[in-house]
C-alpha positions in Angstrom: -4.8 22.0 -7.8 -3.7 18.5 -7.0 -3.9 15.6 -9.5 -6.2 13.9 -7.0 -8.9 16.5 -7.1 -9.1 16.5 -10.9 -9.7 12.7 -11.2 -13.2 11.5 -12.0 -12.3 7.8 -12.4 -9.1 6.3 -11.2 -7.2 4.0 -13.6 -3.9 2.3 -13.6 -2.5 5.3 -15.5 -3.8 7.6 -12.8 -1.7 5.8 -10.2 1.4 6.1 -12.4 0.7 9.8 -12.8 0.2 10.2 -9.0 3.7 8.7 -8.5 5.2 10.9 -11.2 3.7 14.0 -9.6 4.8 12.8 -6.1 1.3 12.7 -4.8 0.7 9.8 -2.3 -1.6 7.0 -3.3 -4.3 5.8 -0.9 -5.7 2.3 -0.8 -8.1 0.4 1.6 -9.7 -3.0 1.5 -13.5 -3.6 1.1 -15.4 -6.8 0.7 -19.0 -5.8 0.3 -21.2 -3.2 -1.4 -22.0 -1.0 1.6 -18.4 -0.7 2.8 -17.2 -0.1 -0.8 -19.7 2.8 -1.1 -18.4 4.5 2.1 -14.7 3.9 1.3 -15.2 5.2 -2.3 -17.1 8.3 -1.0 -14.2 9.0 1.4 -12.0 9.6 -1.7 -9.7 6.6 -1.6 -7.7 6.1 -4.9 -7.9 2.3 -5.0 -9.9 -0.4 -3.2 -8.4 -3.8 -2.7 -10.8 -6.7 -2.6 -8.2 -8.7 -0.5 -8.1 -12.4 0.2 -7.9 -11.0 3.8 -11.7 -11.5 3.4 -10.8 -15.1 4.6 -9.8 -13.6 7.9 -12.1 -10.6 8.5 -15.2 -11.9 6.8 -15.0 -15.7 7.2 -13.0 -16.0 10.5 -10.2 -18.2 9.1 -6.7 -18.1 10.6 -5.0 -17.5 7.3 -5.9 -16.3 3.8 -5.4 -19.8 2.3 -9.0 -21.2 2.5 -10.8 -18.6 0.4 -11.8 -19.8 -3.1 -11.8 -18.1 -6.4 -15.7 -18.2 -6.5 -15.8 -16.5 -3.1 -13.4 -13.8 -4.2 -15.4 -13.2 -7.4 -18.5 -12.8 -5.3 -16.9 -10.3 -2.9 -15.5 -8.4 -6.0 -18.9 -8.2 -7.6 -20.3 -6.7 -4.4 -17.6 -4.1 -4.2 -17.7 -3.0 -7.9 -21.4 -2.3 -7.5 -20.6 0.2 -4.8 -17.8 2.1 -6.5 -18.0 5.2 -8.7 -14.4 6.5 -8.6 -11.8 4.2 -7.1 -9.7 1.6 -9.0 -10.9 -1.9 -7.8 -8.0 -4.4 -7.5 -8.9 -8.0 -6.6 -6.6 -10.7 -5.1 -6.3 -14.0 -6.9 -6.5 -16.5 -4.0 -3.9 -19.2 -3.1 -3.8 -22.0 -5.6 -5.3 -20.2 -8.5 -2.2 -19.0 -10.3 1.0 -20.6 -8.8 0.8 -24.0 -10.5 0.9 -23.0 -14.2 0.5 -19.9 -16.3 -2.6 -21.2 -18.2 -4.5 -21.7 -14.9 -3.3 -18.3 -13.8 -4.7 -16.7 -16.9 -8.0 -18.5 -16.6 -8.3 -17.3 -13.0 -7.5 -13.7 -13.9 -10.0 -13.8 -16.8 -12.8 -15.0 -14.5 -12.0 -12.3 -12.0 -12.2 -9.6 -14.7 -15.3 -11.0 -16.6 -17.4 -12.3 -13.7 -16.0 -10.2 -10.8 -15.8 -7.0 -12.7 -12.4 -6.1 -11.2 -10.3 -3.4 -12.9 -7.1 -5.2 -12.1 -5.8 -8.3 -10.2 -3.1 -8.7 -7.5 -0.9 -11.8 -7.1 1.9 -12.6 -4.6 5.5 -13.4 -5.6 8.3 -12.6 -8.0 10.6 -14.7 -10.1 8.8 -18.0 -9.2 5.5 -16.7 -10.8 7.1 -14.7 -13.6 5.5 -16.9 -16.3 2.1 -16.4 -14.8 2.5 -12.6 -14.6 3.8 -12.5 -18.2 0.8 -14.5 -19.5 -1.8 -12.4 -17.6 -0.2 -9.1 -18.7 0.0 -10.2 -22.3 -3.7 -10.9 -22.2 -4.3 -7.2 -21.4 -5.1 -7.7 -17.8 -3.5 -5.2 -15.3 -1.4 -6.9 -12.6 -0.4 -5.5 -9.3 2.5 -7.4 -7.8 3.0 -8.2 -4.0 6.4 -8.8 -2.4 7.9 -8.9 1.1 5.6 -10.7 3.6 3.3 -12.6 1.3 0.5 -14.1 3.5 -0.3 -16.9 1.1 3.2 -18.3 1.8 2.7 -18.1 5.6 3.3 -21.8 6.2 6.6 -21.6 4.3 7.7 -18.6 6.3 6.3 -19.9 9.5 5.9 -16.4 10.9 4.4 -13.0 10.2 7.6 -11.2 11.2 9.3 -8.5 9.1 10.8 -9.9 5.9 14.0 -9.0 4.0 16.0 -7.9 7.1 19.0 -10.0 5.9 21.0 -8.7 3.0 20.4 -11.9 0.9 16.6 -11.6 1.1 16.8 -7.8 0.6 18.8 -8.3 -2.6 16.4 -10.9 -3.9 13.4 -8.6 -3.1 15.0 -5.7 -5.1 15.7 -8.0 -8.0 12.1 -9.3 -7.9 10.8 -5.7 -7.8 12.7 -4.8 -10.9 11.5 -8.1 -12.6 7.8 -7.5 -11.9 8.2 -4.0 -13.4 9.9 -5.4 -16.5 7.1 -8.0 -16.8 4.6 -5.2 -17.1 3.0 -5.0 -13.6 1.5 -1.5 -13.1 2.1 -1.3 -9.3 3.7 -3.2 -6.4 2.6 -3.8 -2.9 5.4 -4.0 -0.3 4.4 -5.7 2.9 6.3 -5.7 6.3 9.8 -4.9 5.1 12.4 -2.5 6.5 11.5 1.2 5.6 15.0 1.8 4.1 14.6 -1.1 1.7 11.1 0.0 0.7 12.3 3.5 0.0 15.2 2.1 -2.1 12.8 -0.1 -4.1 10.3 2.8 -4.6 13.1 5.1 -5.9 14.4 2.4 -8.3 11.1 1.7 -10.0 9.0 3.8 -12.3 5.8 2.0 -11.2 4.2 3.0 -7.9 4.8 1.1 -4.7 2.1 0.7 -2.1 3.3 -0.1 1.4 1.8 -1.9 4.4 4.2 -1.9 7.3 6.9 -0.7 4.9 7.4 2.9 6.1 6.7 6.3 4.6 9.1 6.0 1.6 6.5 4.1 -0.5 4.4 5.9 -3.1 1.2 5.0 -1.3 -0.3 3.1 1.7 -2.9 0.4 2.1 -4.6 -0.8 5.3 -7.3 -3.4 5.9 -10.5 -1.4 6.4 -11.7 -3.5 9.5 -8.3 -2.8 11.2 -8.3 0.9 10.3 -11.8 1.5 11.8 -11.1 -0.6 14.9 -13.5 -3.5 14.2 -10.7 -5.9 15.1 -9.6 -5.8 18.7 -7.1 -8.6 18.7 -4.9 -7.3 15.9 -2.5 -4.5 16.8 0.7 -4.6 14.7 3.1 -1.6 14.9 2.1 -0.3 11.4 -1.6 0.0 12.2 -3.2 3.4 12.9 -6.8 3.1 14.2 -9.0 5.9 13.1 -12.1 4.7 15.0 -13.1 2.3 17.7 -16.0 0.6 16.0 -15.8 -2.6 17.9 -16.9 -0.9 21.1 -19.1 1.6 19.4 -21.1 -1.1 17.6 -21.3 -3.6 20.5 -22.3 -0.6 22.7 -25.1 0.3 20.3 -26.3 -3.4 20.2 -26.3 -3.5 24.0 -28.5 -0.3 24.1 -30.9 -1.8 21.5 -31.2 -5.0 23.5 -31.9 -3.0 26.6 -34.5 -0.8 24.9 -36.4 -3.8 23.4 -36.3 -5.7 26.7 -37.6 -2.7 28.7 -40.4 -2.0 26.2 -38.9 1.4 25.3 -38.5 0.4 21.6 -40.5 0.8 19.5 -42.4 3.8 21.0 -45.5 5.5 19.6 -43.6 7.6 17.0 -41.9 4.4 15.7 -45.2 2.5 15.2 -47.8 2.7 12.4 
């Protein structure tokens, strides 16, 4: 029997055990109650309330505009729909980078008001003091290295990170640092598969990849991308499991046509 099938409620300790037992960890995003309920029912280990809500829910070009209040609202909605999965919430841009006290205040609000089980923040050495402060307060922290979307204007591109040796060395150093600081897991985004494998093997905490190859301990995708709600976004790492954009727009078109023709509602659909 797998570890997965025995789990009633996923915790940070569960993810560590899954890595130890070499069972892959599954993670998807969700931003609302109904989606969270479906994703949880599908058996995913962890749900990320990502600041990608800025893109897929609010239509922004980057993740930068979303606020802490908005992230807390999305997290509250998700937590109400979840029975089993571990809910990790992103702290948005500007809520933890400037100083450790502000970082802790943001994390405390996300746990108390949002109901999150853990928080995720982007960066390594440059935010070490913030990670330390949050972890010391008893709040589980998931780190995020590689392509960190909150730094997109600094990078200037969404291309693969850490292809050059210098950046790869720094990423490996940062990965070991976040483990030492007490992070319970690490997201690796859009880095070479060989490097992600090397990082995963060198850490005792689980790694969760997105565009980082099969050598990570788990995988995460944005729900809207995975079910084909987004048509314009087709990175190499994305596998679409449905084509909901066309399914839903087709259903809406049929509804419009049935109402216009007088076919809906019929006698059986009337009181």
